[in-house]
C-alpha positions as CSV (number, residue, x, y, z in Angstrom):
1,M,-24.5,21.0,-25.1
2,T,-24.8,17.2,-25.7
3,I,-28.2,15.6,-26.2
4,S,-28.4,11.9,-25.4
5,D,-30.6,9.3,-27.3
6,K,-32.9,9.2,-24.2
7,E,-33.4,13.0,-24.5
8,L,-34.0,12.7,-28.2
9,G,-36.6,10.0,-27.6
10,A,-38.4,12.5,-25.2
11,F,-38.2,15.3,-28.0
12,D,-39.7,12.8,-30.4
13,T,-43.0,12.7,-28.6
14,T,-43.7,16.2,-29.7
15,R,-45.3,16.2,-33.1
16,R,-43.7,18.5,-35.8
17,Q,-42.1,20.6,-33.1
18,M,-39.2,22.8,-34.2
19,I,-36.6,23.3,-31.4
20,R,-34.0,26.0,-31.8
21,W,-30.6,26.3,-30.3
22,F,-29.4,30.0,-30.3
23,G,-25.8,30.7,-31.2
24,T,-23.9,33.9,-30.6
25,A,-24.8,35.4,-34.1
26,S,-27.6,33.3,-35.6
27,A,-30.3,30.9,-34.8
28,M,-29.6,27.1,-35.6
29,A,-32.7,25.1,-35.9
30,G,-33.3,21.5,-35.3
31,G,-36.8,20.2,-35.9
32,L,-37.4,16.9,-34.0
33,A,-40.4,15.3,-35.5
34,L,-42.4,12.5,-34.1
35,L,-41.1,9.4,-35.9
36,E,-43.9,6.9,-35.9
37,G,-43.0,3.2,-35.8
38,C,-43.5,1.0,-38.8
39,N,-47.0,-0.4,-39.6
40,D,-46.6,-3.8,-40.9
41,D,-49.0,-5.3,-43.4
42,V,-50.0,-1.9,-44.8
43,V,-50.9,-2.6,-48.4
44,G,-51.7,-0.2,-51.1
45,S,-54.4,2.7,-50.5
46,E,-55.9,1.0,-47.5
47,N,-53.5,3.0,-45.3
48,V,-54.6,6.4,-46.6
49,K,-57.3,8.1,-44.4
50,T,-60.0,10.1,-46.2
51,P,-60.7,13.2,-44.1
52,T,-64.3,14.2,-43.4
53,P,-65.3,17.3,-45.3
54,T,-66.1,20.4,-43.3
55,A,-69.3,22.2,-43.7
56,S,-67.6,24.7,-46.1
57,A,-66.3,21.9,-48.3
58,T,-67.8,21.9,-51.8
59,A,-67.0,18.3,-52.6
60,T,-65.8,15.1,-51.0
61,P,-62.2,14.4,-51.8
62,T,-61.7,11.5,-54.1
63,A,-59.8,8.6,-52.5
64,P,-57.2,6.8,-54.5
65,P,-58.4,3.6,-56.1
66,S,-57.7,0.3,-54.2
67,Y,-55.5,-2.3,-55.9
68,T,-54.1,-5.7,-55.4
69,A,-50.3,-5.6,-56.1
70,T,-48.1,-8.4,-57.1
71,D,-44.4,-8.7,-56.4
72,N,-43.7,-7.3,-59.9
73,D,-46.0,-4.2,-59.4
74,R,-44.2,-3.5,-56.2
75,L,-40.6,-3.9,-57.9
76,N,-41.7,-1.7,-60.8
77,F,-42.9,1.0,-58.3
78,M,-39.5,1.0,-56.7
79,L,-37.9,1.1,-60.2
80,Q,-39.9,4.3,-61.1
81,L,-38.5,6.0,-58.0
82,H,-35.1,4.8,-58.8
83,Y,-35.4,6.2,-62.3
84,L,-36.1,9.6,-60.9
85,Y,-33.3,9.7,-58.4
86,G,-30.8,8.2,-60.8
87,A,-31.8,10.8,-63.4
88,Y,-31.1,13.6,-60.9
89,L,-27.8,12.3,-59.8
90,V,-26.6,11.7,-63.3
91,R,-27.7,15.0,-64.4
92,G,-25.8,16.8,-61.7
93,L,-22.6,14.9,-62.0
94,N,-22.1,15.0,-65.7
95,G,-25.2,16.7,-67.3
96,T,-26.4,13.6,-69.0
97,T,-29.2,11.1,-68.5
98,L,-29.5,7.4,-67.6
99,P,-28.0,5.0,-70.1
100,A,-30.6,4.0,-72.8
101,A,-30.3,0.3,-71.7
102,L,-31.6,1.1,-68.4
103,I,-34.8,2.8,-69.2
104,T,-36.6,0.7,-71.7
105,G,-39.7,-1.5,-70.9
106,S,-43.5,-1.5,-71.1
107,G,-45.3,1.7,-70.9
108,T,-44.3,4.9,-72.5
109,T,-40.7,5.8,-72.3
110,G,-40.4,9.4,-71.4
111,S,-37.6,12.0,-71.5
112,V,-36.0,14.0,-68.9
113,S,-36.5,17.8,-68.6
114,G,-34.6,20.3,-66.5
115,G,-31.5,20.1,-64.5
116,Q,-27.8,20.7,-65.3
117,M,-24.4,19.6,-64.3
118,V,-23.3,20.9,-60.9
119,T,-19.8,22.4,-60.1
120,F,-18.3,20.5,-57.2
121,T,-15.7,22.5,-55.4
122,D,-15.1,19.7,-52.8
123,S,-13.6,16.4,-54.1
124,G,-14.9,14.5,-51.0
125,T,-18.4,15.6,-51.7
126,R,-18.2,14.7,-55.3
127,A,-16.8,11.2,-54.4
128,M,-19.7,10.5,-52.1
129,V,-22.2,11.7,-54.7
130,N,-20.6,9.5,-57.3
131,E,-20.7,6.5,-55.0
132,V,-24.4,6.9,-54.4
133,T,-25.0,7.4,-58.1
134,N,-23.2,4.1,-58.9
135,A,-25.3,2.4,-56.2
136,V,-28.5,3.8,-57.6
137,L,-27.7,2.7,-61.2
138,G,-26.7,-0.7,-59.8
139,R,-30.0,-1.1,-58.1
140,I,-31.8,-0.1,-61.2
141,G,-30.0,-2.9,-63.0
142,F,-31.0,-5.3,-60.2
143,L,-34.6,-4.4,-60.4
144,R,-34.6,-4.7,-64.1
145,R,-32.9,-8.1,-64.1
146,T,-35.3,-9.4,-61.5
147,L,-38.4,-8.2,-63.3
148,G,-37.2,-9.5,-66.6
149,S,-39.9,-9.1,-69.4
150,A,-42.2,-7.5,-66.8
151,V,-40.0,-4.4,-66.4
152,T,-41.6,-1.0,-67.0
153,A,-40.0,2.0,-68.9
154,Q,-38.8,5.2,-67.4
155,P,-41.7,7.6,-67.6
156,A,-41.4,11.3,-68.4
157,L,-39.4,13.1,-65.6
158,N,-39.3,16.8,-64.6
159,I,-36.2,17.5,-62.5
160,A,-36.1,21.3,-63.0
161,G,-34.9,23.7,-60.4
162,G,-36.1,27.2,-59.7
163,Q,-39.5,28.8,-59.9
164,N,-42.4,26.6,-60.8
165,G,-40.1,23.5,-60.6
166,P,-40.9,20.4,-58.6
167,F,-38.0,20.9,-56.2
168,D,-39.1,24.3,-55.2
169,A,-42.7,22.9,-54.7
170,I,-41.5,20.4,-52.2
171,A,-39.0,22.6,-50.5
172,R,-41.4,25.0,-48.7
173,V,-44.4,25.0,-46.6
174,P,-47.4,27.3,-47.5
175,S,-46.9,31.0,-46.4
176,T,-49.0,34.2,-46.7
177,T,-45.8,35.9,-48.0
178,A,-44.8,35.4,-51.6
179,P,-41.4,33.8,-52.0
180,T,-38.7,36.0,-53.3
181,S,-36.2,33.2,-54.1
182,F,-36.7,29.7,-55.3
183,F,-34.9,26.5,-54.7
184,N,-32.6,25.5,-57.5
185,P,-30.5,22.4,-56.5
186,Y,-28.1,22.8,-59.4
187,S,-26.8,26.2,-58.2
188,S,-24.1,24.7,-56.0
189,Q,-22.9,21.5,-54.5
190,D,-24.6,22.2,-51.3
191,E,-28.0,22.8,-52.9
192,F,-27.5,19.7,-55.0
193,L,-27.1,17.8,-51.7
194,L,-30.3,19.1,-50.3
195,G,-32.1,18.0,-53.4
196,A,-30.5,14.6,-53.2
197,V,-31.4,14.2,-49.6
198,A,-35.1,15.0,-50.5
199,L,-35.3,12.4,-53.2
200,S,-33.2,9.9,-51.3
201,A,-35.6,10.2,-48.4
202,V,-38.6,9.3,-50.4
203,T,-36.9,6.6,-52.5
204,M,-35.6,4.9,-49.3
205,T,-38.7,5.0,-47.2
206,A,-41.1,4.0,-50.0
207,S,-38.9,1.2,-51.2
208,T,-38.4,-0.1,-47.7
209,D,-42.1,-0.3,-47.3
210,Q,-42.6,-2.3,-50.4
211,C,-39.9,-4.6,-49.4
212,Y,-42.0,-5.5,-46.3
213,Q,-44.9,-6.2,-48.7
214,V,-43.5,-8.7,-51.1
215,S,-44.1,-12.4,-51.0
216,A,-42.1,-14.8,-48.8
217,S,-40.1,-16.0,-51.9
218,M,-38.8,-12.5,-52.5
219,A,-38.3,-11.4,-48.8
220,A,-34.6,-12.4,-48.5
221,A,-33.6,-10.5,-51.7
222,M,-35.7,-7.5,-50.9
223,G,-34.3,-7.3,-47.3
224,A,-30.8,-7.1,-48.8
225,F,-32.1,-4.5,-51.3
226,A,-33.5,-2.4,-48.5
227,A,-30.3,-2.5,-46.6
228,G,-28.4,-1.3,-49.6
229,I,-30.8,1.7,-50.1
230,G,-30.6,2.6,-46.3
231,A,-26.7,2.6,-46.6
232,S,-26.8,4.9,-49.7
233,D,-29.3,7.2,-47.9
234,G,-26.9,7.5,-45.0
235,V,-24.0,8.4,-47.3
236,I,-25.9,11.2,-49.0
237,R,-27.2,12.6,-45.7
238,N,-23.7,12.3,-44.1
239,A,-22.3,14.2,-47.1
240,L,-24.7,17.1,-46.4
241,Y,-23.9,17.0,-42.6
242,Q,-20.2,17.2,-43.3
243,R,-20.9,20.3,-45.6
244,S,-23.2,21.8,-42.8
245,M,-20.4,21.5,-40.3
246,L,-18.1,23.7,-42.5
247,Q,-20.4,26.5,-42.7
248,S,-19.9,29.8,-40.9
249,R,-22.1,30.1,-37.8
250,S,-22.7,33.8,-38.5
251,L,-24.8,33.2,-41.5
252,P,-28.5,34.1,-41.4
253,A,-30.7,31.1,-40.3
254,T,-32.2,30.9,-43.9
255,E,-28.9,30.1,-45.3
256,I,-27.7,27.5,-42.8
257,L,-27.9,23.9,-44.2
258,F,-28.9,22.4,-40.8
259,E,-31.8,24.7,-40.7
260,R,-32.9,24.3,-44.3
261,S,-32.7,20.4,-44.0
262,W,-35.2,20.6,-41.2
263,R,-37.5,22.9,-43.0
264,M,-37.5,20.9,-46.2
265,A,-38.2,17.7,-44.2
266,E,-41.2,19.6,-42.7
267,A,-42.3,20.3,-46.2
268,R,-42.1,16.7,-47.2
269,N,-44.0,15.8,-43.9
270,R,-46.8,18.1,-44.9
271,L,-47.2,16.4,-48.3
272,D,-47.1,12.8,-47.3
273,G,-49.9,12.9,-44.7
274,P,-50.4,13.0,-40.9
275,R,-47.5,10.7,-40.1
276,D,-44.1,12.4,-39.5
277,L,-41.7,10.4,-41.6
278,D,-38.9,12.8,-42.1
279,H,-36.4,15.0,-40.2
280,G,-33.4,17.0,-40.9
281,I,-29.7,15.9,-40.6
282,G,-28.7,17.6,-37.3
283,W,-27.8,20.9,-35.7
284,F,-25.3,22.8,-33.6
285,D,-25.9,24.8,-30.5
286,G,-23.9,27.9,-31.3
287,D,-20.9,26.8,-29.4
288,A,-18.8,23.9,-30.5
289,D,-21.2,21.1,-30.0
290,F,-22.9,19.4,-33.1
291,G,-25.8,17.0,-33.0
292,S,-26.6,14.6,-35.9
293,R,-29.8,12.8,-37.0
294,I,-28.4,10.9,-40.0
295,P,-30.5,7.8,-40.3
296,L,-34.2,8.1,-41.2
297,R,-35.3,5.8,-38.4
298,D,-38.0,5.3,-35.8
299,G,-37.5,6.7,-32.4
300,A,-37.2,3.5,-30.3
301,N,-36.1,0.6,-32.6
302,W,-33.6,2.3,-34.9
303,I,-35.2,0.7,-37.9
304,A,-35.8,2.5,-41.2
305,L,-39.0,4.6,-41.6
306,R,-41.4,3.6,-44.3
307,R,-43.8,5.4,-46.6
308,T,-46.6,3.8,-48.4
309,P,-46.8,4.5,-52.2
310,E,-49.7,6.9,-51.5
311,E,-47.6,8.9,-49.0
312,A,-44.5,9.0,-51.2
313,L,-46.4,10.1,-54.4
314,G,-48.0,12.9,-52.5
315,I,-44.4,14.4,-52.2
316,L,-43.3,13.5,-55.7
317,Y,-46.5,14.7,-57.3
318,A,-46.3,17.8,-55.0
319,S,-50.0,17.4,-54.2
320,G,-52.0,16.9,-51.1
321,T,-54.9,15.5,-53.0
322,S,-55.3,12.2,-54.7
323,V,-53.8,12.6,-58.2
324,S,-52.1,10.3,-60.8
325,S,-49.4,12.8,-62.2
326,G,-47.7,16.0,-61.6
327,G,-44.5,17.4,-60.0
328,F,-41.5,15.1,-60.9
329,F,-43.7,12.7,-62.9
330,P,-45.7,15.1,-65.3
331,S,-47.3,12.2,-67.0
332,G,-47.5,9.8,-64.0
333,L,-45.8,6.5,-63.4
334,N,-45.7,3.4,-65.6
335,G,-47.3,0.4,-63.9
336,L,-50.1,-0.3,-61.5
337,I,-49.1,1.8,-58.5
338,K,-49.4,5.4,-59.5
339,T,-52.0,7.4,-57.5
340,S,-51.2,9.5,-54.5
341,G,-53.3,9.6,-51.4
342,I,-55.4,12.4,-49.7
343,N,-52.4,13.6,-47.6
344,I,-53.0,17.0,-46.5
345,V,-54.8,17.0,-43.2
């Protein structure tokens, strides 16, 4: 079965719909979420909607504070997200942390807890992860050089896998059934790719949004910066897609990478608010036909999706309420932009 871009566009009109293609031995899922177009001129917390409490609510949710961000504030926010993604990639590749020269600056310099080196059994997969790692480290250096004396330090990071870890917290949607297993991205190269796709999706969409918000003098440089982030996101998503194609089709749906990438994207969509800004990497139909959804792009224009800081931090703090710490950032971010929105609706 082949699905054209026109047909995909029709599927995109159904919000958060999971569409399944049944194979001969297992169900393969492809969730085709509504991909909203980019909203230009969205600045700070103005884009976050405060829901009206129901009659049973005991308190009105607290909205994130408004702010007026400078270019330096926006670059430092992007830098904080790159610290996290870079720390995860470096830990998985060689078990270490970011070089000391890349994490200093204003604010409290934090340590990295959790994570371990991953065993890569496929040299091609390791090569792609290594390429993306070098790209992220390069962009950290670029942001730091651009910021100069205004650069902020790496905050405390929690990149632990398993029960009670932030990866597990953003990998599932709520259920009345208690989980019996927990997501550990360091247990294999495939699990590591799932974790990398999750962090890359947030880093890319949030950084792209901030590149739209900078002043005219920074626009050209940030346009090139956003292009580089999008390219790296495509590499890591393609790496997971290639691994997915090699899996046995007789596996249970809960073990299939195509299925899991969609489910994890749905969990991220739940934490970042009412807009659907994520989707899985692809599917197969049970025969010999594969479909891919590699770029995180809108349905009509093929331009990168964007998350506001408040939407992105809802995922990274693993919270649907407005908070300033938690999840991957146990002590919050350094810098002005640090509070998530009221995202669960």
